[in-house]
C-alpha positions as CSV (number, residue, x, y, z in Angstrom):
1,M,0.0,0.0,0.0
2,P,1.5,3.4,-1.0
3,A,2.7,5.5,2.0
4,A,0.4,8.3,0.9
5,R,-2.6,6.1,1.7
6,L,-1.2,5.0,5.1
7,L,-0.1,8.4,6.4
8,V,-2.3,11.4,7.2
9,R,0.4,13.8,6.1
10,A,3.2,13.1,3.6
11,E,5.7,14.8,5.9
12,D,5.2,12.1,8.5
13,R,7.2,9.7,6.4
14,H,10.2,11.3,8.2
15,C,8.7,10.2,11.6
16,V,8.4,6.6,10.4
17,L,11.8,6.5,8.8
18,Y,13.4,8.0,11.9
19,H,11.9,5.4,14.2
20,L,12.9,2.6,11.9
21,S,16.5,3.9,11.9
22,V,16.4,3.8,15.7
23,V,15.2,0.1,15.6
24,A,18.0,-0.6,13.1
25,A,20.6,1.0,15.4
26,F,19.6,-1.1,18.3
27,A,19.6,-4.2,16.1
28,A,23.1,-3.4,14.9
29,A,24.4,-2.9,18.4
30,W,22.9,-6.2,19.5
31,A,24.3,-8.0,16.5
32,V,27.8,-6.7,17.4
33,W,27.4,-7.9,21.0
34,L,26.0,-11.3,20.1
35,N,28.6,-12.1,17.4
36,P,32.0,-11.4,18.9
37,E,33.7,-13.7,16.5
38,L,32.6,-11.5,13.6
39,S,32.7,-8.1,15.4
40,G,36.0,-8.6,17.3
41,L,34.2,-7.7,20.6
42,Q,36.3,-10.1,22.7
43,G,36.7,-9.9,26.4
44,F,35.5,-7.5,29.2
45,W,37.4,-4.4,28.1
46,H,36.3,-4.6,24.5
47,K,32.7,-4.9,25.6
48,A,33.0,-2.1,28.3
49,V,34.4,0.4,25.7
50,F,31.7,-0.6,23.2
51,V,29.0,0.0,25.8
52,L,30.4,3.3,26.9
53,V,30.2,4.5,23.3
54,A,27.1,2.8,22.1
55,A,24.8,3.4,25.1
56,P,24.9,7.2,25.1
57,L,24.5,7.3,21.3
58,L,21.5,4.9,21.4
59,G,20.1,7.0,24.3
60,W,20.5,10.1,22.3
61,I,18.6,8.9,19.2
62,S,16.0,7.0,21.2
63,G,15.4,10.1,23.4
64,I,14.7,12.1,20.3
65,D,12.6,9.3,18.9
66,L,10.2,9.5,21.9
67,G,10.5,13.0,23.2
68,V,10.4,14.7,19.7
69,N,9.3,12.2,17.1
70,H,6.6,10.2,19.0
71,H,5.7,13.5,20.7
72,N,4.4,14.7,17.3
73,H,2.3,11.5,16.9
74,T,0.7,12.0,20.4
75,H,-0.8,15.3,19.1
76,R,-1.5,14.3,15.5
77,P,-1.6,10.5,14.9
78,I,0.5,9.9,11.8
79,F,-1.5,7.0,10.3
80,R,-5.0,7.0,8.9
81,S,-5.9,3.7,10.5
82,R,-6.6,3.7,14.2
83,L,-5.5,0.1,14.5
84,L,-2.2,0.8,12.8
85,N,-1.6,3.8,15.1
86,T,-2.2,1.6,18.1
87,W,0.2,-1.2,17.1
88,F,2.9,1.1,15.7
89,E,2.9,2.9,19.1
90,R,3.3,-0.3,20.9
91,L,6.4,-1.1,18.8
92,W,7.6,2.6,19.0
93,T,7.7,3.6,22.7
94,P,9.4,0.6,24.2
95,F,12.5,1.6,22.3
96,A,12.8,4.5,24.8
97,G,11.6,2.6,27.8
98,W,7.9,3.5,27.9
99,P,4.5,1.8,27.5
100,A,2.7,3.5,24.6
101,K,-0.3,5.2,26.3
102,Y,1.7,6.0,29.4
103,W,3.8,8.6,27.6
104,T,0.8,10.0,25.9
105,H,-0.9,10.5,29.2
106,Y,2.3,11.9,30.7
107,H,2.7,14.5,28.0
108,V,-0.8,15.4,27.0
109,A,-2.9,15.0,30.1
110,V,-0.3,15.9,32.7
111,H,2.0,18.3,31.0
112,H,-0.2,20.2,28.4
113,E,-3.4,20.3,30.4
114,R,-1.7,21.2,33.7
115,L,1.2,23.3,32.3
116,M,3.5,24.2,35.2
117,Q,0.6,24.0,37.7
118,P,0.9,21.9,40.9
119,G,-0.4,18.8,39.1
120,D,2.3,19.0,36.3
121,W,5.0,16.7,37.7
122,T,6.7,16.5,34.3
123,V,8.5,19.9,34.8
124,R,11.0,20.9,37.5
125,L,9.5,21.1,41.0
126,R,10.3,23.1,44.1
127,K,12.5,21.6,46.7
128,P,11.5,21.6,50.4
129,D,13.4,24.9,50.9
130,G,11.2,26.5,48.2
131,E,13.9,26.8,45.5
132,Y,13.4,25.1,42.2
133,E,15.4,21.9,41.6
134,S,18.5,22.1,39.4
135,C,18.7,20.5,36.0
136,L,20.9,17.7,37.4
137,R,18.5,16.9,40.2
138,Y,15.6,16.9,37.8
139,Q,17.4,14.6,35.4
140,L,18.3,12.1,38.1
141,R,14.8,12.0,39.5
142,I,12.5,12.1,36.5
143,W,13.0,8.5,35.1
144,P,12.0,6.1,36.3
145,W,11.5,7.3,39.9
146,R,9.1,10.2,39.5
147,I,7.1,8.2,36.9
148,L,6.8,5.2,39.1
149,R,5.7,7.3,42.0
150,N,3.1,9.4,40.1
151,F,1.5,7.0,37.6
152,P,-0.2,4.9,40.3
153,A,-1.7,8.1,41.7
154,E,-2.9,9.1,38.3
155,V,-4.7,5.7,38.0
156,R,-6.2,5.9,41.5
157,A,-7.5,9.4,40.9
158,G,-9.2,8.2,37.7
159,H,-7.1,10.4,35.4
160,F,-5.6,7.4,33.6
161,D,-8.0,4.5,32.8
162,R,-7.2,1.3,34.7
163,R,-7.8,-1.1,31.8
164,T,-5.7,1.0,29.4
165,A,-2.9,1.1,32.0
166,A,-3.0,-2.7,32.5
167,V,-3.2,-3.6,28.8
168,E,-0.4,-1.2,27.8
169,L,1.8,-2.4,30.6
170,L,1.3,-6.0,29.6
171,W,2.3,-5.3,26.0
172,F,5.3,-3.2,27.2
173,V,6.6,-5.9,29.6
174,A,6.2,-8.6,26.9
175,L,8.3,-6.5,24.4
176,Y,10.7,-4.9,26.8
177,S,11.8,-8.3,28.2
178,I,12.9,-9.7,24.9
179,P,16.5,-8.5,25.0
180,F,16.9,-9.9,28.6
181,W,15.7,-13.3,27.4
182,I,18.3,-13.2,24.6
183,D,21.2,-12.1,26.9
184,P,20.6,-10.5,30.3
185,L,23.9,-8.6,30.3
186,M,23.1,-7.2,26.8
187,G,19.7,-6.2,28.1
188,L,21.2,-4.2,30.9
189,C,24.0,-2.6,28.8
190,L,22.4,-2.1,25.4
191,W,18.7,-1.7,26.3
192,L,18.1,-0.4,29.9
193,L,21.2,1.8,30.1
194,P,20.5,3.5,26.7
195,H,17.0,4.2,28.0
196,W,18.3,5.8,31.1
197,C,20.4,8.0,28.9
198,A,17.4,8.7,26.7
199,N,15.1,9.7,29.5
200,C,17.4,11.4,31.9
201,I,20.0,13.0,29.7
202,T,18.4,13.6,26.3
203,M,14.8,14.1,27.2
204,G,15.4,15.2,30.8
205,R,17.7,18.1,29.9
206,G,15.5,19.0,26.9
207,M,12.3,19.1,29.0
208,Y,14.0,21.1,31.7
209,I,15.3,23.8,29.3
210,Q,11.9,24.1,27.6
211,H,10.2,25.4,30.7
212,A,12.7,26.3,33.4
213,G,12.5,30.0,34.3
214,C,9.1,30.4,32.8
215,E,7.1,29.7,35.9
216,G,6.2,33.5,36.2
217,W,3.7,32.9,33.4
218,L,1.3,31.4,36.0
219,E,0.9,34.8,37.6
220,D,1.5,37.0,34.5
221,E,0.4,35.6,31.1
222,Q,2.4,38.3,29.4
223,Q,5.5,36.3,30.3
224,P,6.5,33.3,28.2
225,H,5.4,29.8,29.3
226,S,8.0,28.0,27.2
227,S,11.5,28.6,25.8
228,T,12.0,29.1,22.0
229,I,15.0,28.0,20.0
230,L,15.2,29.5,16.6
231,H,18.4,27.9,15.3
232,P,17.5,26.7,11.7
233,F,19.7,23.5,11.9
234,F,18.2,22.5,15.2
235,N,14.7,22.8,14.1
236,A,15.3,21.3,10.7
237,T,16.7,18.1,12.4
238,M,14.4,18.1,15.4
239,F,10.9,18.4,13.8
240,N,10.7,22.1,14.8
241,I,10.6,21.3,18.5
242,G,12.6,24.5,19.1
243,L,9.3,26.4,18.4
244,H,8.0,25.1,21.7
245,A,6.0,28.1,22.8
246,T,4.2,28.0,19.4
247,H,3.6,24.3,19.9
248,H,2.0,24.9,23.3
249,D,-0.2,27.7,22.0
250,F,-1.3,25.6,19.0
251,P,-0.9,21.9,20.3
252,G,-3.1,20.6,17.5
253,A,-0.9,22.1,14.7
254,H,1.2,19.7,12.7
255,W,4.9,20.0,13.4
256,S,5.6,21.0,9.8
257,E,3.3,24.0,10.2
258,L,4.9,25.6,13.3
259,P,7.4,27.9,11.5
260,E,4.6,29.5,9.4
261,I,2.3,29.7,12.4
262,R,5.0,31.5,14.4
263,H,5.7,33.8,11.6
264,Q,2.0,34.7,11.3
265,V,1.7,35.3,15.1
266,E,4.8,37.5,15.2
267,L,3.5,39.5,12.2
268,A,0.2,40.0,13.9
269,K,1.9,41.2,17.1
270,A,4.1,43.6,15.1
271,Q,1.0,45.1,13.3
272,Q,-0.6,45.8,16.7
273,Q,2.4,47.8,18.0
274,P,2.2,51.6,18.0
275,L,3.9,53.2,15.0
276,D,6.6,55.0,17.0
277,Q,7.9,51.7,18.5
Protein backbone atom coordinates (compact mmCIF):
# COMPACT_ATOMS: atom_id res chain seq x y z
CA MET A 1 0.00 0.00 0.00
CA PRO A 2 1.48 3.42 -0.96
CA ALA A 3 2.72 5.48 1.97
CA ALA A 4 0.41 8.33 0.95
CA ARG A 5 -2.59 6.09 1.67
CA LEU A 6 -1.22 5.03 5.06
CA LEU A 7 -0.13 8.41 6.37
CA VAL A 8 -2.31 11.37 7.23
CA ARG A 9 0.41 13.79 6.12
CA ALA A 10 3.20 13.06 3.65
CA GLU A 11 5.71 14.84 5.94
CA ASP A 12 5.21 12.12 8.53
CA ARG A 13 7.20 9.68 6.44
CA HIS A 14 10.16 11.30 8.21
CA CYS A 15 8.68 10.17 11.55
CA VAL A 16 8.38 6.57 10.37
CA LEU A 17 11.84 6.51 8.81
CA TYR A 18 13.44 8.01 11.90
CA HIS A 19 11.87 5.42 14.17
CA LEU A 20 12.90 2.58 11.85
CA SER A 21 16.46 3.92 11.89
CA VAL A 22 16.43 3.77 15.71
CA VAL A 23 15.22 0.15 15.57
CA ALA A 24 18.01 -0.62 13.10
CA ALA A 25 20.60 1.02 15.37
CA PHE A 26 19.59 -1.14 18.35
CA ALA A 27 19.56 -4.24 16.14
CA ALA A 28 23.05 -3.42 14.89
CA ALA A 29 24.37 -2.91 18.44
CA TRP A 30 22.87 -6.23 19.55
CA ALA A 31 24.34 -7.98 16.49
CA VAL A 32 27.80 -6.67 17.40
CA TRP A 33 27.36 -7.88 20.99
CA LEU A 34 26.00 -11.32 20.09
CA ASN A 35 28.57 -12.09 17.37
CA PRO A 36 31.97 -11.39 18.94
CA GLU A 37 33.72 -13.74 16.49
CA LEU A 38 32.64 -11.46 13.65
CA SER A 39 32.73 -8.09 15.39
CA GLY A 40 35.98 -8.63 17.30
CA LEU A 41 34.23 -7.73 20.55
CA GLN A 42 36.27 -10.10 22.69
CA GLY A 43 36.70 -9.86 26.44
CA PHE A 44 35.51 -7.53 29.20
CA TRP A 45 37.36 -4.37 28.15
CA HIS A 46 36.27 -4.56 24.53
CA LYS A 47 32.66 -4.86 25.62
CA ALA A 48 33.02 -2.15 28.26
CA VAL A 49 34.39 0.37 25.74
CA PHE A 50 31.70 -0.57 23.23
CA VAL A 51 28.95 -0.01 25.81
CA LEU A 52 30.42 3.33 26.93
CA VAL A 53 30.25 4.53 23.33
CA ALA A 54 27.07 2.81 22.14
CA ALA A 55 24.77 3.36 25.14
CA PRO A 56 24.86 7.20 25.12
CA LEU A 57 24.49 7.27 21.33
CA LEU A 58 21.52 4.88 21.43
CA GLY A 59 20.10 6.96 24.27
CA TRP A 60 20.51 10.15 22.28
CA ILE A 61 18.64 8.90 19.21
CA SER A 62 15.97 7.01 21.17
CA GLY A 63 15.36 10.06 23.39
CA ILE A 64 14.71 12.10 20.25
CA ASP A 65 12.58 9.27 18.88
CA LEU A 66 10.24 9.47 21.87
CA GLY A 67 10.47 13.04 23.15
CA VAL A 68 10.35 14.69 19.73
CA ASN A 69 9.29 12.16 17.10
CA HIS A 70 6.63 10.19 18.97
CA HIS A 71 5.68 13.45 20.66
CA ASN A 72 4.35 14.66 17.30
CA HIS A 73 2.27 11.51 16.95
CA THR A 74 0.65 12.01 20.36
CA HIS A 75 -0.82 15.29 19.12
CA ARG A 76 -1.47 14.34 15.50
CA PRO A 77 -1.56 10.54 14.89
CA ILE A 78 0.46 9.87 11.77
CA PHE A 79 -1.53 6.97 10.29
CA ARG A 80 -5.04 7.04 8.88
CA SER A 81 -5.85 3.70 10.50
CA ARG A 82 -6.60 3.75 14.22
CA LEU A 83 -5.50 0.11 14.50
CA LEU A 84 -2.20 0.84 12.76
CA ASN A 85 -1.61 3.80 15.07
CA THR A 86 -2.20 1.61 18.15
CA TRP A 87 0.16 -1.16 17.11
CA PHE A 88 2.85 1.10 15.73
CA GLU A 89 2.85 2.94 19.08
CA ARG A 90 3.34 -0.35 20.91
CA LEU A 91 6.40 -1.05 18.78
CA TRP A 92 7.59 2.55 19.04
CA THR A 93 7.72 3.64 22.68
CA PRO A 94 9.44 0.56 24.19
CA PHE A 95 12.53 1.64 22.26
CA ALA A 96 12.77 4.49 24.76
CA GLY A 97 11.59 2.61 27.84
CA TRP A 98 7.88 3.53 27.95
CA PRO A 99 4.50 1.79 27.51
CA ALA A 100 2.68 3.48 24.64
CA LYS A 101 -0.29 5.18 26.27
CA TYR A 102 1.67 6.01 29.42
CA TRP A 103 3.80 8.56 27.61
CA THR A 104 0.77 9.99 25.85
CA HIS A 105 -0.92 10.55 29.21
CA TYR A 106 2.33 11.89 30.70
CA HIS A 107 2.74 14.45 27.96
CA VAL A 108 -0.79 15.44 26.96
CA ALA A 109 -2.91 15.02 30.10
CA VAL A 110 -0.28 15.86 32.71
CA HIS A 111 2.00 18.35 30.96
CA HIS A 112 -0.16 20.17 28.42
CA GLU A 113 -3.39 20.27 30.39
CA ARG A 114 -1.72 21.25 33.69
CA LEU A 115 1.18 23.26 32.31
CA MET A 116 3.48 24.16 35.24
CA GLN A 117 0.57 24.05 37.69
CA PRO A 118 0.89 21.95 40.88
CA GLY A 119 -0.36 18.83 39.07
CA ASP A 120 2.29 19.04 36.35
CA TRP A 121 4.97 16.72 37.70
CA THR A 122 6.71 16.52 34.31
CA VAL A 123 8.52 19.85 34.83
CA ARG A 124 11.02 20.94 37.47
CA LEU A 125 9.54 21.07 40.96
CA ARG A 126 10.25 23.07 44.07
CA LYS A 127 12.51 21.57 46.72
CA PRO A 128 11.50 21.58 50.42
CA ASP A 129 13.41 24.85 50.85
CA GLY A 130 11.21 26.52 48.22
CA GLU A 131 13.88 26.76 45.54
CA TYR A 132 13.40 25.10 42.17
CA GLU A 133 15.41 21.93 41.60
CA SER A 134 18.51 22.11 39.44
CA CYS A 135 18.73 20.52 36.02
CA LEU A 136 20.91 17.69 37.37
CA ARG A 137 18.53 16.94 40.24
CA TYR A 138 15.59 16.94 37.83
CA GLN A 139 17.38 14.60 35.41
CA LEU A 140 18.31 12.11 38.13
CA ARG A 141 14.78 12.01 39.55
CA ILE A 142 12.52 12.07 36.51
CA TRP A 143 12.98 8.53 35.09
CA PRO A 144 11.96 6.08 36.33
CA TRP A 145 11.49 7.31 39.92
CA ARG A 146 9.07 10.20 39.47
CA ILE A 147 7.12 8.23 36.89
CA LEU A 148 6.84 5.17 39.15
CA ARG A 149 5.66 7.33 42.03
CA ASN A 150 3.10 9.38 40.12
CA PHE A 151 1.49 7.00 37.65
CA PRO A 152 -0.25 4.88 40.32
CA ALA A 153 -1.65 8.12 41.73
CA GLU A 154 -2.92 9.08 38.25
CA VAL A 155 -4.73 5.73 38.02
CA ARG A 156 -6.17 5.93 41.54
CA ALA A 157 -7.45 9.44 40.86
CA GLY A 158 -9.21 8.25 37.71
CA HIS A 159 -7.07 10.40 35.42
CA PHE A 160 -5.62 7.36 33.65
CA ASP A 161 -7.96 4.48 32.75
CA ARG A 162 -7.17 1.30 34.72
CA ARG A 163 -7.84 -1.06 31.85
CA THR A 164 -5.69 0.96 29.45
CA ALA A 165 -2.92 1.07 32.05
CA ALA A 166 -3.04 -2.71 32.52
CA VAL A 167 -3.22 -3.61 28.81
CA GLU A 168 -0.44 -1.23 27.76
CA LEU A 169 1.78 -2.35 30.63
CA LEU A 170 1.25 -6.00 29.60
CA TRP A 171 2.33 -5.34 26.02
CA PHE A 172 5.25 -3.25 27.20
CA VAL A 173 6.57 -5.94 29.56
CA ALA A 174 6.25 -8.58 26.86
CA LEU A 175 8.26 -6.53 24.36
CA TYR A 176 10.69 -4.92 26.77
CA SER A 177 11.77 -8.27 28.22
CA ILE A 178 12.91 -9.71 24.87
CA PRO A 179 16.55 -8.50 25.01
CA PHE A 180 16.87 -9.85 28.57
CA TRP A 181 15.71 -13.29 27.43
CA ILE A 182 18.31 -13.23 24.65
CA ASP A 183 21.21 -12.08 26.87
CA PRO A 184 20.59 -10.51 30.31
CA LEU A 185 23.86 -8.55 30.30
CA MET A 186 23.12 -7.21 26.84
CA GLY A 187 19.68 -6.21 28.08
CA LEU A 188 21.24 -4.17 30.87
CA CYS A 189 24.02 -2.59 28.81
CA LEU A 190 22.38 -2.06 25.41
CA TRP A 191 18.72 -1.66 26.33
CA LEU A 192 18.14 -0.44 29.89
CA LEU A 193 21.23 1.79 30.08
CA PRO A 194 20.50 3.54 26.75
CA HIS A 195 16.96 4.19 27.97
CA TRP A 196 18.28 5.78 31.12
CA CYS A 197 20.42 8.01 28.88
CA ALA A 198 17.40 8.74 26.67
CA ASN A 199 15.07 9.74 29.48
CA CYS A 200 17.44 11.37 31.95
CA ILE A 201 20.01 12.99 29.68
CA THR A 202 18.40 13.61 26.28
CA MET A 203 14.75 14.14 27.22
CA GLY A 204 15.40 15.21 30.81
CA ARG A 205 17.66 18.08 29.87
CA GLY A 206 15.49 19.01 26.91
CA MET A 207 12.31 19.13 29.00
CA TYR A 208 14.04 21.14 31.72
CA ILE A 209 15.30 23.76 29.28
CA GLN A 210 11.91 24.11 27.59
CA HIS A 211 10.17 25.45 30.71
CA ALA A 212 12.72 26.30 33.42
CA GLY A 213 12.50 29.97 34.32
CA CYS A 214 9.06 30.37 32.76
CA GLU A 215 7.07 29.75 35.94
CA GLY A 216 6.18 33.46 36.17
CA TRP A 217 3.66 32.86 33.38
CA LEU A 218 1.28 31.38 35.96
CA GLU A 219 0.91 34.84 37.56
CA ASP A 220 1.46 36.96 34.48
CA GLU A 221 0.39 35.57 31.12
CA GLN A 222 2.39 38.30 29.38
CA GLN A 223 5.49 36.30 30.30
CA PRO A 224 6.54 33.28 28.20
CA HIS A 225 5.42 29.82 29.29
CA SER A 226 8.02 28.03 27.16
CA SER A 227 11.48 28.62 25.75
CA THR A 228 11.98 29.10 22.02
CA ILE A 229 15.04 28.00 20.05
CA LEU A 230 15.24 29.53 16.57
CA HIS A 231 18.43 27.89 15.28
CA PRO A 232 17.55 26.67 11.75
CA PHE A 233 19.67 23.51 11.87
CA PHE A 234 18.24 22.49 15.25
CA ASN A 235 14.66 22.84 14.08
CA ALA A 236 15.35 21.25 10.70
CA THR A 237 16.70 18.13 12.41
CA MET A 238 14.35 18.11 15.43
CA PHE A 239 10.91 18.35 13.83
CA ASN A 240 10.68 22.06 14.80
CA ILE A 241 10.64 21.26 18.52
CA GLY A 242 12.57 24.49 19.15
CA LEU A 243 9.35 26.39 18.43
CA HIS A 244 8.03 25.07 21.71
CA ALA A 245 6.04 28.13 22.76
CA THR A 246 4.18 28.02 19.44
CA HIS A 247 3.55 24.31 19.93
CA HIS A 248 1.97 24.91 23.35
CA ASP A 249 -0.17 27.72 21.99
CA PHE A 250 -1.27 25.56 19.03
CA PRO A 251 -0.91 21.95 20.26
CA GLY A 252 -3.11 20.60 17.47
CA ALA A 253 -0.94 22.08 14.73
CA HIS A 254 1.19 19.71 12.69
CA TRP A 255 4.91 19.98 13.42
CA SER A 256 5.64 21.02 9.82
CA GLU A 257 3.27 24.01 10.19
CA LEU A 258 4.90 25.55 13.27
CA PRO A 259 7.38 27.90 11.48
CA GLU A 260 4.59 29.47 9.41
CA ILE A 261 2.26 29.74 12.41
CA ARG A 262 4.98 31.46 14.45
CA HIS A 263 5.68 33.82 11.56
CA GLN A 264 2.00 34.75 11.31
CA VAL A 265 1.73 35.28 15.10
CA GLU A 266 4.82 37.50 15.16
CA LEU A 267 3.51 39.46 12.16
CA ALA A 268 0.17 39.99 13.89
CA LYS A 269 1.92 41.21 17.05
CA ALA A 270 4.08 43.62 15.08
CA GLN A 271 1.05 45.09 13.33
CA GLN A 272 -0.57 45.79 16.70
CA GLN A 273 2.42 47.80 17.96
CA PRO A 274 2.22 51.62 17.96
CA LEU A 275 3.93 53.19 14.95
CA ASP A 276 6.56 54.99 17.04
CA GLN A 277 7.95 51.71 18.46
